[in-house]
TITORLO-465768 format. One record per residue (C-alpha): residue in one letter; x, y, z. Coordinates in steps of 0.25 Angstrom, whole numbers, plus 5000, padded with zeros to 4 digits. Example, Ala and Ser with C-alpha at 12.3 -4.5 7.8 and 13.67 -1.06 7.14 Angstrom:
2
<pt><aa>A</aa><x>5049</x><y>4982</y><z>5031</z></pt>
<pt><aa>S</aa><x>5055</x><y>4996</y><z>5029</z></pt>
This chain:
81
<pt><aa>M</aa><x>4958</x><y>5161</y><z>5013</z></pt>
<pt><aa>P</aa><x>4967</x><y>5151</y><z>5005</z></pt>
<pt><aa>S</aa><x>4970</x><y>5139</y><z>5013</z></pt>
<pt><aa>D</aa><x>4984</x><y>5133</y><z>5013</z></pt>
<pt><aa>R</aa><x>4983</x><y>5118</y><z>5009</z></pt>
<pt><aa>S</aa><x>4998</x><y>5116</y><z>5006</z></pt>
<pt><aa>T</aa><x>4998</x><y>5106</y><z>5017</z></pt>
<pt><aa>D</aa><x>4987</x><y>5098</y><z>5011</z></pt>
<pt><aa>I</aa><x>4994</x><y>5097</y><z>4998</z></pt>
<pt><aa>Q</aa><x>5007</x><y>5092</y><z>5003</z></pt>
<pt><aa>R</aa><x>5001</x><y>5080</y><z>5011</z></pt>
<pt><aa>P</aa><x>4997</x><y>5068</y><z>5003</z></pt>
<pt><aa>P</aa><x>4983</x><y>5063</y><z>5007</z></pt>
<pt><aa>R</aa><x>4982</x><y>5053</y><z>5019</z></pt>
<pt><aa>A</aa><x>4977</x><y>5041</y><z>5010</z></pt>
<pt><aa>H</aa><x>4988</x><y>5043</y><z>5000</z></pt>
<pt><aa>R</aa><x>4998</x><y>5042</y><z>5011</z></pt>
<pt><aa>Q</aa><x>4994</x><y>5028</y><z>5015</z></pt>
<pt><aa>K</aa><x>4993</x><y>5020</y><z>5002</z></pt>
<pt><aa>G</aa><x>5007</x><y>5013</y><z>5004</z></pt>
<pt><aa>P</aa><x>5005</x><y>5007</y><z>5017</z></pt>
<pt><aa>A</aa><x>4991</x><y>5003</y><z>5013</z></pt>
<pt><aa>M</aa><x>4996</x><y>4995</y><z>5002</z></pt>
<pt><aa>I</aa><x>5006</x><y>4988</y><z>5011</z></pt>
<pt><aa>V</aa><x>4996</x><y>4985</y><z>5021</z></pt>
<pt><aa>L</aa><x>4986</x><y>4980</y><z>5011</z></pt>
<pt><aa>G</aa><x>4998</x><y>4971</y><z>5005</z></pt>
<pt><aa>V</aa><x>5000</x><y>4965</y><z>5019</z></pt>
<pt><aa>I</aa><x>4986</x><y>4962</y><z>5022</z></pt>
<pt><aa>L</aa><x>4984</x><y>4955</y><z>5008</z></pt>
<pt><aa>V</aa><x>4997</x><y>4947</y><z>5011</z></pt>
<pt><aa>I</aa><x>4991</x><y>4943</y><z>5025</z></pt>
<pt><aa>L</aa><x>4978</x><y>4939</y><z>5019</z></pt>
<pt><aa>G</aa><x>4985</x><y>4931</y><z>5008</z></pt>
<pt><aa>F</aa><x>4992</x><y>4923</y><z>5018</z></pt>
<pt><aa>L</aa><x>4980</x><y>4921</y><z>5028</z></pt>
<pt><aa>L</aa><x>4968</x><y>4919</y><z>5018</z></pt>
<pt><aa>P</aa><x>4972</x><y>4905</y><z>5013</z></pt>
<pt><aa>T</aa><x>4973</x><y>4900</y><z>5027</z></pt>
<pt><aa>L</aa><x>4960</x><y>4907</y><z>5032</z></pt>
<pt><aa>V</aa><x>4952</x><y>4903</y><z>5019</z></pt>
<pt><aa>P</aa><x>4958</x><y>4891</y><z>5012</z></pt>
<pt><aa>T</aa><x>4949</x><y>4893</y><z>5000</z></pt>
<pt><aa>F</aa><x>4954</x><y>4908</y><z>4997</z></pt>
<pt><aa>A</aa><x>4960</x><y>4907</y><z>4983</z></pt>
<pt><aa>F</aa><x>4966</x><y>4921</y><z>4982</z></pt>
<pt><aa>A</aa><x>4975</x><y>4922</y><z>4994</z></pt>
<pt><aa>H</aa><x>4987</x><y>4921</y><z>4985</z></pt>
<pt><aa>L</aa><x>4982</x><y>4933</y><z>4977</z></pt>
<pt><aa>I</aa><x>4980</x><y>4941</y><z>4990</z></pt>
<pt><aa>L</aa><x>4994</x><y>4938</y><z>4994</z></pt>
<pt><aa>V</aa><x>5000</x><y>4942</y><z>4981</z></pt>
<pt><aa>V</aa><x>4993</x><y>4955</y><z>4980</z></pt>
<pt><aa>G</aa><x>4997</x><y>4958</y><z>4995</z></pt>
<pt><aa>V</aa><x>5011</x><y>4955</y><z>4992</z></pt>
<pt><aa>I</aa><x>5011</x><y>4964</y><z>4980</z></pt>
<pt><aa>L</aa><x>5004</x><y>4976</y><z>4988</z></pt>
<pt><aa>L</aa><x>5014</x><y>4974</y><z>4999</z></pt>
<pt><aa>V</aa><x>5026</x><y>4974</y><z>4990</z></pt>
<pt><aa>V</aa><x>5022</x><y>4986</y><z>4982</z></pt>
<pt><aa>G</aa><x>5017</x><y>4994</y><z>4994</z></pt>
<pt><aa>V</aa><x>5031</x><y>4992</y><z>5001</z></pt>
<pt><aa>I</aa><x>5039</x><y>4996</y><z>4989</z></pt>
<pt><aa>L</aa><x>5031</x><y>5008</y><z>4986</z></pt>
<pt><aa>A</aa><x>5032</x><y>5012</y><z>5001</z></pt>
<pt><aa>I</aa><x>5047</x><y>5010</y><z>5001</z></pt>
<pt><aa>L</aa><x>5049</x><y>5018</y><z>4988</z></pt>
<pt><aa>G</aa><x>5039</x><y>5029</y><z>4992</z></pt>
<pt><aa>S</aa><x>5046</x><y>5031</y><z>5006</z></pt>
<pt><aa>A</aa><x>5060</x><y>5031</y><z>4999</z></pt>
<pt><aa>G</aa><x>5055</x><y>5043</y><z>4991</z></pt>
<pt><aa>R</aa><x>5056</x><y>5036</y><z>4977</z></pt>
<pt><aa>A</aa><x>5045</x><y>5039</y><z>4967</z></pt>
<pt><aa>V</aa><x>5038</x><y>5027</y><z>4963</z></pt>
<pt><aa>G</aa><x>5028</x><y>5027</y><z>4951</z></pt>
<pt><aa>G</aa><x>5028</x><y>5042</y><z>4951</z></pt>
<pt><aa>R</aa><x>5025</x><y>5044</y><z>4966</z></pt>
<pt><aa>R</aa><x>5034</x><y>5048</y><z>4977</z></pt>
<pt><aa>H</aa><x>5027</x><y>5041</y><z>4988</z></pt>
<pt><aa>Y</aa><x>5018</x><y>5029</y><z>4990</z></pt>
<pt><aa>Y</aa><x>5011</x><y>5030</y><z>5004</z></pt>
């Protein structure tokens, strides 16, 4: 008996659909850590680096999410989830 797997082919995998929000959440977490770590651990020297990486992840994640939801192809991909 041949099985009909057309519904499996049309849906993207679950892990693929959550990459955009994960990048935004990681960016927010790193920004918060970048602000809190110097006050909690005064000798922590790389707080500014964590803050910069967090802001970059946050901005790139938001831009890709906005462009992907608008239906505009970015970098050869139609959607960034």
